[in-house]
C-alpha positions as CSV (number, residue, x, y, z in Angstrom):
1,X,-133.5,-73.6,246.5
2,X,-136.3,-71.1,246.1
3,X,-139.6,-71.9,244.4
4,X,-138.8,-69.6,241.6
5,X,-135.6,-71.5,240.8
6,X,-137.3,-74.8,241.3
7,X,-139.9,-74.0,238.6
8,X,-137.3,-72.6,236.2
9,X,-137.4,-75.7,233.9
10,X,-141.0,-74.8,233.1
11,X,-139.7,-71.9,231.2
12,X,-138.8,-74.2,228.3
13,X,-142.5,-75.2,227.8
14,X,-143.8,-71.7,228.4
15,X,-141.4,-70.2,225.8
16,X,-142.5,-72.7,223.2
17,X,-146.1,-71.8,224.0
18,X,-145.3,-68.1,223.8
19,X,-143.6,-68.5,220.4
20,X,-146.1,-70.8,218.8
21,X,-149.4,-69.8,220.3
22,X,-150.1,-68.0,217.0
23,X,-149.7,-71.3,215.2
24,X,-152.0,-73.1,217.6
25,X,-154.6,-70.4,217.1
26,X,-154.2,-70.5,213.3
27,X,-154.5,-74.3,213.1
28,X,-157.4,-74.4,215.5
29,X,-159.3,-71.8,213.6
30,X,-158.8,-73.4,210.2
31,X,-159.5,-76.9,211.5
32,X,-162.7,-75.7,213.2
33,X,-163.8,-74.0,210.0
34,X,-163.3,-77.1,207.9
35,X,-164.5,-79.8,210.4
36,X,-167.7,-79.5,212.4
37,X,-166.6,-82.4,214.6
38,X,-163.3,-80.6,215.5
39,X,-165.2,-77.4,216.0
40,X,-167.5,-79.2,218.5
41,X,-164.5,-80.7,220.2
42,X,-162.8,-77.3,220.7
43,X,-166.0,-75.9,222.0
44,X,-166.2,-78.7,224.5
45,X,-162.7,-78.1,225.7
46,X,-163.1,-74.3,226.0
47,X,-166.5,-74.5,227.7
48,X,-165.1,-74.1,231.3
49,X,-163.2,-71.0,230.2
50,X,-165.9,-69.5,228.0
51,X,-166.7,-66.7,230.4
52,X,-163.1,-65.8,230.8
53,X,-162.4,-65.9,227.1
54,X,-165.4,-63.8,226.3
55,X,-164.4,-61.2,229.0
56,X,-160.8,-61.1,227.7
57,X,-161.9,-60.8,224.1
58,X,-164.1,-57.8,225.0
59,X,-161.7,-56.2,227.4
60,X,-160.9,-52.5,226.9
61,X,-157.3,-51.7,228.0
62,X,-158.4,-48.1,228.9
63,X,-161.1,-49.4,231.2
64,X,-158.8,-52.1,232.7
65,X,-156.1,-49.5,233.4
66,X,-158.7,-47.3,235.1
67,X,-159.2,-50.0,237.7
68,X,-155.6,-49.6,238.8
69,X,-155.2,-46.3,240.7
70,X,-151.4,-46.2,240.3
71,X,-151.8,-46.1,236.5
72,X,-153.9,-42.9,236.8
73,X,-150.6,-40.9,236.8
74,X,-148.7,-42.1,233.8
75,X,-146.1,-39.4,233.8
76,X,-145.2,-40.1,237.4
77,X,-145.1,-43.8,236.5
78,X,-142.8,-43.1,233.6
79,X,-140.5,-41.0,235.9
80,X,-140.4,-43.9,238.4
81,X,-139.6,-46.4,235.5
82,X,-136.7,-44.2,234.3
83,X,-135.3,-43.8,237.8
84,X,-135.6,-47.6,238.4
85,X,-133.8,-48.3,235.1
86,X,-130.9,-46.0,236.2
87,X,-130.6,-47.5,239.6
88,X,-130.6,-51.1,238.4
89,X,-127.7,-50.6,235.9
90,X,-125.8,-48.7,238.6
91,X,-126.0,-51.6,241.1
92,X,-123.2,-53.8,239.6
93,X,-120.8,-50.8,239.9
94,X,-121.6,-49.9,243.5
95,X,-118.3,-49.6,245.4
96,X,-119.4,-52.0,248.1
97,X,-120.3,-54.7,245.5
98,X,-117.6,-54.0,243.0
99,X,-114.7,-52.3,245.0
100,X,-112.2,-52.8,242.2
101,X,-114.5,-51.2,239.6
102,X,-114.3,-54.2,237.2
103,X,-116.3,-53.9,234.0
104,X,-119.6,-55.9,234.0
105,X,-120.5,-57.8,230.8
106,X,-118.9,-60.5,228.7
107,X,-118.5,-58.2,225.7
108,X,-117.4,-55.1,227.7
109,X,-113.6,-55.7,227.4
110,X,-114.1,-56.3,223.7
111,X,-115.7,-52.9,223.3
112,X,-112.9,-51.3,225.3
113,X,-110.4,-52.9,223.0
114,X,-112.2,-51.6,219.9
115,X,-112.5,-48.1,221.3
116,X,-108.8,-48.1,222.3
117,X,-107.8,-49.0,218.7
118,X,-110.1,-46.3,217.3
119,X,-108.9,-43.6,219.6
120,X,-105.3,-44.3,218.5
121,X,-106.2,-43.5,215.0
122,X,-107.1,-40.2,213.3
123,X,-110.7,-39.5,212.5
124,X,-110.7,-41.0,208.9
125,X,-108.9,-44.1,210.2
126,X,-111.3,-44.5,213.1
127,X,-114.3,-44.2,210.8
128,X,-112.8,-46.9,208.6
129,X,-112.1,-49.1,211.6
130,X,-115.8,-48.8,212.7
131,X,-116.8,-50.4,209.3
132,X,-114.1,-53.1,209.4
133,X,-113.5,-54.0,213.1
134,X,-116.2,-54.8,215.6
135,X,-117.4,-58.1,214.2
136,X,-116.8,-57.3,210.6
137,X,-118.1,-53.8,210.9
138,X,-121.6,-54.9,211.9
139,X,-122.1,-52.1,214.4
140,X,-120.4,-48.9,213.1
141,X,-122.9,-46.4,214.4
142,X,-122.4,-47.3,218.0
143,X,-118.6,-47.4,217.7
144,X,-118.6,-44.0,216.0
145,X,-120.8,-42.5,218.8
146,X,-118.5,-44.0,221.5
147,X,-115.5,-42.7,219.6
148,X,-116.8,-39.2,219.6
149,X,-117.3,-39.4,223.4
150,X,-113.8,-40.8,223.8
151,X,-112.4,-38.0,221.7
152,X,-113.5,-35.6,224.4
153,X,-111.1,-37.2,226.8
154,X,-113.2,-40.0,228.4
155,X,-111.4,-43.3,228.8
156,X,-112.8,-46.4,227.0
157,X,-113.4,-48.1,230.3
158,X,-115.4,-45.2,231.7
159,X,-117.5,-45.0,228.5
160,X,-118.5,-48.6,228.7
161,X,-119.1,-48.3,232.4
162,X,-121.5,-45.4,232.0
163,X,-123.1,-46.5,228.7
164,X,-125.9,-48.6,230.4
165,X,-126.9,-45.5,232.4
166,X,-127.8,-43.9,229.0
167,X,-129.2,-47.0,227.2
168,X,-131.5,-48.2,230.0
169,X,-133.6,-45.1,230.5
170,X,-133.7,-44.5,226.7
171,X,-135.1,-48.0,226.2
172,X,-137.7,-47.4,228.9
173,X,-138.7,-44.2,227.2
174,X,-138.9,-45.8,223.7
175,X,-141.1,-48.6,225.0
176,X,-143.4,-46.1,226.6
177,X,-143.6,-44.1,223.3
178,X,-144.4,-47.3,221.4
179,X,-147.1,-48.3,223.7
180,X,-148.5,-44.8,224.1
181,X,-148.7,-43.9,220.4
182,X,-149.1,-47.4,219.1
183,X,-152.0,-48.4,221.4
184,X,-153.2,-45.0,222.4
185,X,-153.4,-45.4,226.2
186,X,-151.0,-43.6,228.5
187,X,-151.7,-45.8,231.5
188,X,-151.0,-48.9,229.5
189,X,-147.8,-47.3,228.2
190,X,-146.8,-46.4,231.8
191,X,-147.1,-50.0,232.9
192,X,-145.1,-51.2,229.9
193,X,-142.4,-48.6,230.8
194,X,-142.4,-50.0,234.4
195,X,-141.9,-53.5,233.2
196,X,-139.0,-52.6,230.8
197,X,-136.2,-52.1,233.3
198,X,-137.0,-55.3,235.2
199,X,-137.3,-57.4,232.1
200,X,-134.6,-59.3,230.2
201,X,-133.4,-56.2,228.4
202,X,-131.5,-55.0,231.5
203,X,-130.3,-58.2,233.1
204,X,-129.2,-60.0,229.9
205,X,-128.0,-56.7,228.4
206,X,-125.7,-56.2,231.3
207,X,-124.6,-59.8,231.6
208,X,-123.6,-60.0,228.0
209,X,-122.6,-56.4,227.4
210,X,-125.0,-56.3,224.5
211,X,-124.7,-52.6,223.9
212,X,-125.3,-52.6,220.2
213,X,-128.4,-54.8,220.6
214,X,-129.6,-52.6,223.4
215,X,-129.3,-49.5,221.3
216,X,-130.9,-51.3,218.4
217,X,-134.0,-52.1,220.6
218,X,-134.4,-48.4,221.3
219,X,-134.5,-47.8,217.6
220,X,-136.8,-50.8,217.0
221,X,-139.5,-49.4,219.3
222,X,-139.3,-46.0,217.8
223,X,-139.4,-47.5,214.3
224,X,-142.5,-49.6,215.2
225,X,-144.1,-46.5,216.6
226,X,-143.6,-44.6,213.3
227,X,-144.8,-47.7,211.4
228,X,-148.1,-47.8,213.2
229,X,-148.6,-44.1,213.0
230,X,-147.8,-44.1,209.2
231,X,-150.1,-47.1,208.7
232,X,-153.0,-45.2,210.2
233,X,-152.2,-41.8,208.7
234,X,-149.5,-41.8,205.9
235,X,-147.4,-38.7,205.8
236,X,-144.0,-37.7,204.5
237,X,-142.7,-36.8,208.0
238,X,-143.6,-40.2,209.4
239,X,-142.1,-42.0,206.5
240,X,-138.8,-40.0,206.7
241,X,-138.6,-40.9,210.4
242,X,-139.2,-44.6,209.5
243,X,-136.5,-44.5,206.8
244,X,-133.9,-42.8,209.0
245,X,-134.6,-45.2,211.9
246,X,-134.3,-48.2,209.6
247,X,-130.9,-47.0,208.3
248,X,-129.6,-46.3,211.8
249,X,-130.9,-49.7,213.0
250,X,-129.1,-51.5,210.2
251,X,-125.8,-49.6,211.1
252,X,-126.3,-50.5,214.7
253,X,-127.3,-54.2,214.7
254,X,-128.1,-55.6,211.2
255,X,-129.4,-59.0,212.5
256,X,-132.1,-57.3,214.6
257,X,-132.8,-55.2,211.5
258,X,-133.5,-58.3,209.4
259,X,-136.0,-59.6,211.9
260,X,-137.8,-56.3,212.3
261,X,-137.9,-55.7,208.5
262,X,-139.6,-59.1,208.1
263,X,-142.1,-58.2,210.7
264,X,-142.8,-54.9,209.0
265,X,-143.2,-56.5,205.6
266,X,-145.6,-59.1,206.7
267,X,-147.5,-56.5,208.7
268,X,-147.7,-54.3,205.6
269,X,-148.9,-57.2,203.4
270,X,-151.7,-58.0,206.0
271,X,-152.8,-54.3,205.8
272,X,-152.8,-54.5,202.1
273,X,-155.0,-57.5,202.1
274,X,-157.4,-55.8,204.6
275,X,-157.5,-52.3,203.1
276,X,-156.8,-53.1,199.5
277,X,-154.3,-50.2,199.5
278,X,-150.7,-50.8,198.4
279,X,-149.4,-47.8,200.2
280,X,-148.3,-49.9,203.2
281,X,-146.3,-52.4,201.1
282,X,-144.9,-49.7,198.9
283,X,-143.6,-47.8,201.9
284,X,-141.8,-50.8,203.4
285,X,-140.1,-52.2,200.2
286,X,-137.8,-49.2,199.6
287,X,-136.7,-49.3,203.3
288,X,-135.8,-52.9,203.0
289,X,-134.1,-52.3,199.6
290,X,-132.0,-49.5,201.2
291,X,-130.7,-51.8,203.8
292,X,-129.8,-54.4,201.2
293,X,-127.9,-51.8,199.2
294,X,-126.0,-50.5,202.2
295,X,-125.1,-54.1,203.1
296,X,-123.7,-54.8,199.6
297,X,-121.9,-51.4,199.3
298,X,-120.4,-51.7,202.8
299,X,-119.1,-55.3,202.2
300,X,-117.7,-54.2,198.8
301,X,-116.0,-51.0,199.9
302,X,-114.6,-52.3,203.2
303,X,-114.1,-56.0,202.1
304,X,-116.2,-57.3,205.0
305,X,-118.7,-60.1,205.2
306,X,-122.2,-59.0,204.3
307,X,-125.3,-60.0,206.3
308,X,-126.6,-62.0,203.3
309,X,-123.3,-63.9,203.0
310,X,-123.7,-65.4,206.4
311,X,-127.0,-67.2,205.5
312,X,-125.4,-70.2,203.8
313,X,-123.5,-70.9,207.0
314,X,-126.7,-70.5,209.0
315,X,-128.5,-73.0,206.8
316,X,-125.8,-75.6,207.2
317,X,-125.7,-75.0,211.0
318,X,-129.5,-75.0,211.1
319,X,-129.7,-78.6,210.1
320,X,-127.6,-79.6,213.0
321,X,-129.5,-77.3,215.3
322,X,-132.8,-78.9,214.4
323,X,-131.5,-82.3,215.5
324,X,-130.4,-80.8,218.8
325,X,-133.5,-78.5,219.2
326,X,-134.5,-79.5,222.7
327,X,-130.9,-79.4,224.0
328,X,-130.4,-76.0,222.5
329,X,-133.6,-74.7,224.0
330,X,-132.7,-75.9,227.5
331,X,-129.2,-74.5,227.2
332,X,-130.5,-71.1,225.9
333,X,-132.8,-70.7,228.9
334,X,-131.1,-72.4,231.8
335,X,-127.4,-72.0,231.0
336,X,-126.8,-69.3,228.4
337,X,-126.5,-65.9,230.1
338,X,-126.4,-67.6,233.5
339,X,-129.9,-68.8,233.3
340,X,-131.3,-65.2,233.4
341,X,-133.8,-66.0,230.7
342,X,-135.4,-68.9,232.6
343,X,-138.1,-66.7,234.2
344,X,-141.2,-68.9,234.1
345,X,-143.3,-66.1,235.4
346,X,-142.3,-63.6,232.7
347,X,-142.7,-66.2,229.9
348,X,-146.0,-67.5,231.3
349,X,-147.4,-64.0,231.4
350,X,-146.1,-63.5,227.8
351,X,-147.9,-66.7,226.7
352,X,-151.2,-65.5,228.2
353,X,-150.8,-62.2,226.4
354,X,-150.2,-63.8,223.0
355,X,-153.4,-65.8,223.4
356,X,-155.3,-62.6,224.1
357,X,-154.0,-60.6,221.2
358,X,-156.7,-59.6,218.7
359,X,-155.6,-59.8,215.0
360,X,-158.2,-57.2,214.0
361,X,-156.5,-54.6,216.2
362,X,-153.4,-53.3,214.3
363,X,-151.3,-52.8,217.4
364,X,-152.1,-56.3,218.6
365,X,-151.5,-57.6,215.1
366,X,-148.0,-56.1,215.0
367,X,-147.1,-57.7,218.3
368,X,-148.5,-61.1,217.2
369,X,-146.4,-60.9,214.0
370,X,-143.4,-59.8,215.9
371,X,-143.5,-63.0,218.0
372,X,-144.5,-65.2,215.0
373,X,-141.7,-64.0,212.7
374,X,-139.2,-64.6,215.6
375,X,-140.5,-68.2,216.0
376,X,-140.0,-69.3,212.4
377,X,-136.1,-69.6,212.5
378,X,-136.0,-70.4,216.2
379,X,-135.8,-74.3,215.9
380,X,-132.9,-74.0,213.4
381,X,-130.8,-71.8,215.6
382,X,-128.2,-72.7,218.2
383,X,-128.8,-71.8,221.9
384,X,-127.0,-68.5,221.7
385,X,-129.1,-67.2,218.7
386,X,-132.3,-68.6,220.3
387,X,-131.5,-66.5,223.3
388,X,-131.1,-63.5,221.1
389,X,-134.5,-64.1,219.5
390,X,-136.1,-64.1,222.9
391,X,-134.1,-60.9,223.8
392,X,-135.5,-59.1,220.8
393,X,-139.2,-59.9,221.6
394,X,-141.5,-57.2,223.0
395,X,-141.6,-58.8,226.4
396,X,-142.4,-55.7,228.5
397,X,-145.4,-54.9,226.3
398,X,-146.7,-58.4,226.5
399,X,-146.4,-58.4,230.3
400,X,-148.5,-55.2,230.5
401,X,-151.1,-56.7,228.2
402,X,-151.3,-59.8,230.4
403,X,-151.9,-57.7,233.5
404,X,-154.6,-55.5,231.9
405,X,-156.3,-58.4,230.0
406,X,-156.6,-61.0,232.7
407,X,-156.3,-59.4,236.2
408,X,-159.5,-57.4,236.1
409,X,-161.3,-60.7,235.4
410,X,-160.1,-62.0,238.8
411,X,-161.5,-59.0,240.6
412,X,-164.9,-58.5,239.1
413,X,-166.4,-58.3,242.6
414,X,-163.4,-56.9,244.4
415,X,-160.7,-55.0,242.5
416,X,-158.5,-55.1,245.6
417,X,-157.6,-58.7,244.7
418,X,-156.6,-57.7,241.1
419,X,-154.5,-54.9,242.5
420,X,-152.8,-57.2,245.0
421,X,-152.0,-59.8,242.4
422,X,-150.6,-57.1,240.0
423,X,-148.4,-55.8,242.8
424,X,-147.2,-59.2,243.7
425,X,-146.4,-60.0,240.0
426,X,-144.4,-56.7,239.6
427,X,-142.5,-57.2,242.9
428,X,-141.7,-60.8,242.0
429,X,-140.4,-59.9,238.6
430,X,-138.5,-56.9,239.9
431,X,-136.9,-59.1,242.6
432,X,-135.8,-61.6,240.0
433,X,-134.2,-58.8,238.0
434,X,-132.4,-57.5,241.1
435,X,-131.2,-60.9,242.0
436,X,-130.0,-61.4,238.5
437,X,-128.1,-58.2,238.5
438,X,-126.5,-59.0,241.9
439,X,-125.4,-62.3,240.3
440,X,-123.4,-60.5,237.6
């Protein structure tokens, strides 16, 4: 048993820390403000780390990235990231590893079945099926896109086999765009892009065959990019892009849409409180309202269950999940998806990043709210849905922040140490991803 596997149970504690670090920060701040004795106590506890905390607080990502020579060529790094993403999703279909060409992914045969039924129908019937079949028509956009490819003569099995070769590099690119235009630093974005293919997105996405969720994440990062750009400089073009991405996200994976819309709404409210301008809230409300209308109309026209109709069952199940919270957490990380989510190194770095996020910075604030909103329903969910919450978090971005926030502090006198640690971290995480894919 390797050390990495031996420490896997630590991932449960680290995930809780990652999810609820925002709550610890909030409670500590409010308690320190109201109680001088508590404030003195926290100062006493943080005294040994005061220098580190001060350095991290004042760290400039641009200056930190400058210390890593490899990040001085962001376009080359992005190219490498895209190539790595393609190679990783190709591995499970290598003839020497998979001589019979079996499909990889729990949901892959299900998608093949859906596509087979759609291709046997004329176009109107196939369109109707996309809104009725496929888990009550919850992912019509992806099914329609795959149907169009199948109409060109490609078999359903081939479509599903090659689909990750399209989704993986697109997700890497969308994460890069989010980090590049959201934070404003190309080197930081390149590092986030490099962490994307070796994160949970690829391993868990392949294991489960979560193609709709995979495609949804591509849209999520593009939507969040437009949201940040619009927040800084409102324009009709940015708003139209947000609106279109929101609709396509809803038609791809509505449950991810719900989470992202809640993040966007809370983010907009925080900006309203800070800037005293309602433009941020006014921009998000119509987008959310459109999704609700689409949900109602779709369920009425096609007689399928709406997203809202599933909440009563979630509430009932949530009570039981609360009682079995710890068991669900252990199962979500160590057993669901073959234990691929039990990466203590990834979750530990994510925890460090969340503690370093600065609420005054709008990019950091969006990430902090992204994690915080995901943490709220987490205790009331079963292990499968807990794993989905983790899957939807911006893990590659948090990993990049952890590297650039903390590692320069270890190499103040000798940056070679920081570069060596960064390389070891990346290689270890990449090795874990490769081992996970070989396990599929």
